[in-house]
N, C-alpha and C positions, 0 to 999 in steps of 0.2 A: 353211777353209770351215766346219769343225765349230764353231769358236768363234763365227763369225758367226751361225750358226743358233741357237746358245744365246743370244746377245745379243738376237736377235729375240724369242725366247720370254720372256726376262727383261723386255724392253720391254713385251710384251703383258701380263705379270703386273702391271707398274706401272700400265698403263692400266686394267686390271680393278679394281685397288684404287681408282683415282681415280673410276671409275664408281660403285663401292660407296659411297665417301665422298659423292659427289654425291647419291646416293639417300638417304642418311642426312640430308643437309642439307635435302632436299626434305621428308622426313618431319617434320623439326623445324619448318619453316615451316608445313606443313599443320596440325600440332598447335597452334601458336600462333594460326593462323587460326581454328581451331575454338573455342578457349577464350577468345580475346580479341577485341578490336575488329578488324574485318576491312575494310579499304578497298582498292580497286583502281581502276585507270585503265581506263575503257572507251571511251576516245576512238577514233573511227573511224580516225584517222591511225595511232595506235599499233597497232591491230589489223591494219591493212593492212601496215604495216612488218613486224610479226611474221609474218604469213602469207607475205610475200615472202621473208624471211630463212629461214623454215622450208622453203620450196620449194627454195631454192638449197642449203641444207644437206642436204636429202633427196637431191637429185640427186648431190651430191658424195659423200655416204655410200654411195650405191648404187655409184658408180664405184669407190670404195676397196674395198668388200666384194667386188665382182666381180673386180677385178684381184688382190686379195689371195688369194682362193680359187683363181683361175686359176694364179697363180704360187706357191701354197702358202706365202705369206708371213704368218706370224702377226702381225707388226708392222703390216702394212697392214690386216689383218682387224680387229685391235684398234682402230686409228685409225678405221676405218669404223664399228665398233660404238659407239665413244666419241661420234663425231659423231651417230650415229643416236639416242643417248640425248638429245641436245639437240633433235633433231627431235620425239621423243616428248614431251619436256617442253613444247616450244612448242605442240604440238597440244593437250596437256592444258590449258595456259593459255588458249588460244583457246576451247576448248569450255567450260571453267569460267566464263570471263567472259561468254560469250554466254548460257549457261544461267542464270547468276546474274542477268543483266539481264532475260532473258525471264521468269523465274519469280519474281524478287524474293527468292529464297532464297540469300543470300550464302555460306552454309556449303557449298553444292554445289561451289564453287571449291576449297575446301580438301579436300573428299572426293575429288574428281578428282585433285588433286595427290598425295594419299596413294596412290591406285591407280597413278598414273604412277610414283611412287617405288618401289612394289612391283615393277612390271615392270622398271624400271631395275636394281633390286637383283638380280633374278633373272638379268638379262643379264650384269651384272658378275661375279656368282658363277660363272656358266657359263664366262665367259672366263678367269677365274682358274684354275678347275679344269682346263680344257683346256690352258692354257699351262704350268701346273705339270707336267702329264703330259709335255709336250714337253721340259721341263728334266730330267725323270727318265729320258729315253730309253725309249720304248716300242718293242716289237717290231712288225714289220709284221703286218697281219691274216692269219689262216690261209690265205685264198684266195690272197693275194699270195705267201706263203711257198711254197705248193704250186706256184705258177707259176714262182717262182725255181728251185725244185728241178728242175722239168721242163726249164727252159731250160738249166740246167747239164748235165743228163743228155743233152740233145739236141745239145749243141755240144762235148762233151768226148771225141770219138772219139780213141782212142789211149791214154787214161788208164785206170786200173784202177777207181778209185772216188773219190767225194768225200764227206767227212764233216765233222762238227762245224760245220754251217752256222749262222751267227749273223747276225741282222739287227737293225737299229734305225733309227728315223726321227728326223730333226731338221730341222724346217722343210721346205724343198723337197727335201732330200737323203734318199736311202735308202741306208744303209750295209750292204753285204753282205760277209761274211768267211767263208772256209771253207778246208779242207785238201784238196788234190788229190794223190792217190797215182798215181805213174807207174811204169812198169817201171824196175828198177835200172839197166839198160843203156841207157836212153833218153838221147840227146844233149841237152845243155842247150838248144840252139837249138830242138829239136823240142818239148821241154816248154814252152819260152817261147812258141812258136807256139800251142800248145793254150791256154795261159793268155790270150793275146791274143784268141783266137777267143771264148773264154767271156766275157771282159770286154766285148768289143764287142757280143756277143749280149745281155748283160744291160743294157748302156747303151742299146741300141736299143729294148728292150722296157720298161725301167723308167726313167722320166724322172729325171734327176739322180742316177743310181746311182753310188755310190762303192764300187769293188770291190777287195778285198784277198784274194789267193790265196797260200796257203802250200803250196809244192810239197814232197812227201815221197816217199821211195823205197818200193818195194812191201812191205818188211818192216814198214812203219807202217800197213798196211791193217788195217781193222777189219771183222770179219765182220758187225757190226751197223751198217754204214755207212748213213747217211741216204739217200745216193744211190748205187746200184750202177751201174757202167758196163760 
């Protein structure tokens, strides 16, 4: 699963790069539209087709973004943002053409295109930054870490302490790893039961939790343990 989550973040980075490239291409066209002859098609049929396609793309982008955030899928979120850049571009084209026709100032189409490209560039950069963070493995937020500590402490009756808690997030998964110290004379079956209880508690409270517990005898206890039991 870990490799799959990494692949999702890598896919999101690629999409972010494509968005940035698209923004640069729009900047280029806007520049040539300002400095050179600028012609455009303002036919009603073309505008209606553009508006209809924009509405369809907007609805689909909304579905992708909602589902991607709900399932914590960076790939789906990236696809939704990529499609949403097309929606923004189409809206910019519609506004530019309509304003140019209404005012007679053709340059306004290129100016709006440049503003649209700036917005798309910002969106693409944000997506790349967020996805690269996922590739680098970020720890869970402090409030989530405190919650994980409390859950371990509350469900580890019979153990001595837990220490060296490490967490990281990758896509939908939250990885939790720590050392659990138990009495030296505790039976393996009993220690295993404690581990099962802790793991189930974490999985019930933290969606898609992947838990790894290292059981240690009491001589491995640390006086500065993160969680004392």
